[in-house]
N, C-alpha and C positions, 0 to 999 in steps of 0.2 A: 504493499499499500503506500509506503513512503516513496517508493520509485515511480507510482504513479502521482503521487503528490507533485514531483518535481515538473510533471507536464501540465500541471495546472489542469487537471480534470476534476470535474464536480461530482464528488462522491454521493452528494445527495441528488442529484440528478438519475446518477446510475442506480441507486435503491430506489429512486421511485418507480423507474422505468422497470425495474424487475419486480419488486414487490409490492407495490402501491397503486397499480393502473390496471387493475381488472378490468374487463368488460363487463356490462350488466349482467350478458347473457351468461358469462362465465360463475358469475355469483349467482345466479338464478338455478344454473346446473347444480352448482356445490349443494344448493338447498335440497335440490329434487333428489338427489344421490344419496344425501346423508339422511332424508327422509325416508328412502328406501333401503336403509341399511339393514342387515339382519346381524341380530345378536345371537350366537350358540352356546353350546357347549359350557352350560351354566353362568354366561356372563364373560367367557373367556377369550371368547373367537368374536370378532368382528369381521363381517365380510361384506364388501363394496361390489355390486356388479355394473359394469358401465357397458351398454350396448350401443351399437353403431347406430341405430335408431335413435337413441336420444342425444349422440353426437348430432346428428344430422338435424334433431327438431330444434336443439338448443344452438345451433350455428356456431359451433366452438370448435376449435383444433385440439385433435388428440393430444397434443403437448400441452393443453391448459386441463388437463388431468390429472396428471403425476402426481401433484401434492395432495389431492385427496385422501389417499391413505392414511396420510398423516392425522388425519382429524379421527378417523377410526382408532387408530392404535392410542391416541391420547386419552380416551375414555376410561375414567376408572373403573378398575377390576378387569379390562380388557388386556390379554398377556400377547394374542397374536393378531394382527390385521391384514387381512388378505384383500387384494382388489383384483377382480376378473376384468379385463377389459378386451372385448370382442374387437378383433381386427379384420377378421373375414368370416363368411359364414362359418369355416372350419378351423378357425386359427385364434385361440386367446393368449393373452398376456396375463402372467398372473405375478403379481406384487407380493412381496410378503414383508412385513413389518413386526418387530416385537420390542419388548421392554424387559427389563430383568434377568431371568435365568436361561431364557430359550434360544437357541442357536438355529434361527431361520435358514441358513444357508444349507444346514443337513437336511431340512424339509424340501428346501429348493432343488437339492441334487436328486431327490427320489423321484422329480419330474422333469429331469433332465436338464436343470438351469444349475446357477450357484449364486455367489455372492458373498456376502459378511454376516457376522453373526445376528445383526440387528436391522439388514436391509438385504435381500434378495429376489431373484425373480428367476422367472422359467418362461419357456412357450409351449403351449398344449395345442395338439390338435385335435379337437375335438369340440364338443359344443361346452357351454357354460355351465349348463346342467349337469353334464357328465363330469366336469373336472371339479367342481364343487363338491360334487358328492365323495369323489376320492380324495380330494383333500382333507375333508371333514373324518372320513375314515382312516386315513393315514395319523393324523393327529390322535385320534381315539386311540388307535393301536400303539402308537410312539410313547404317548403321555398320560395313558392310561385316563385321558378325560372322560370316558363314560362314565366314572363314577361322579363328576360333577354335575352330569344331565341328570341322574337319578336325584342326587341331592337337593337340586334346584327344582325339580319336579315335585319334591315332598315338601320343602321349607321354602320355596319362593324366594331365595335369597342367595346371591353366588357367596361362595365360601372360597376364601381367598389364602387360607392357611393350611389348605390341604397339600402334602407331600408330593412332591414330584416324583411319577412313576418311572425314572430312567431317562437313557438316550434315547435317539431316535433308533428304530429298528432297522433291521435290512430285509424284513421279510418282503417288501414290495420295489423291486429297481425298475425304471423306467431306462428307455434311450431316450437320445436328444431328440425324437418326434415325442415324445410323453407316451409312448405305448409302454403299457405295464408287461413285466416279466418275470417268472416266478423261478 
């Protein structure tokens, strides 16, 4: 930054252009997507779905969608946020975000992707509905989160102190096309 200052660059203008200059349609889209977000696995998983139809309806660019996943991750009690972004009829980009102890790069690897402990991604060749179900099943298997669902069903409140049930298993492995191999 100090080198940029020597060139008399207006950092406020850059900040404004990057972070404080969203279109009205982009903000309306954010509201719509968050209103349709789903919380599952006893409040530990937040899933955002973005379809091509919504992108078209709100007349926004795909790049305006990327930061939406962070709103889901920031919800109290949520440990993993997932964004499923429909790229084409049979291609879905998956974004994973986490906080605390969960390494989502291990989860992304199971779907042919990769990344970092707190942020990772993958591309899946199939429908959003198919991949969503597979991701939830994998999380239940790897983290033992089926128990959260049972607890939540009976007590109607997330249980944040439940011990983790190990690391991600290798029961399902996927190739770089998102296909499952056992």
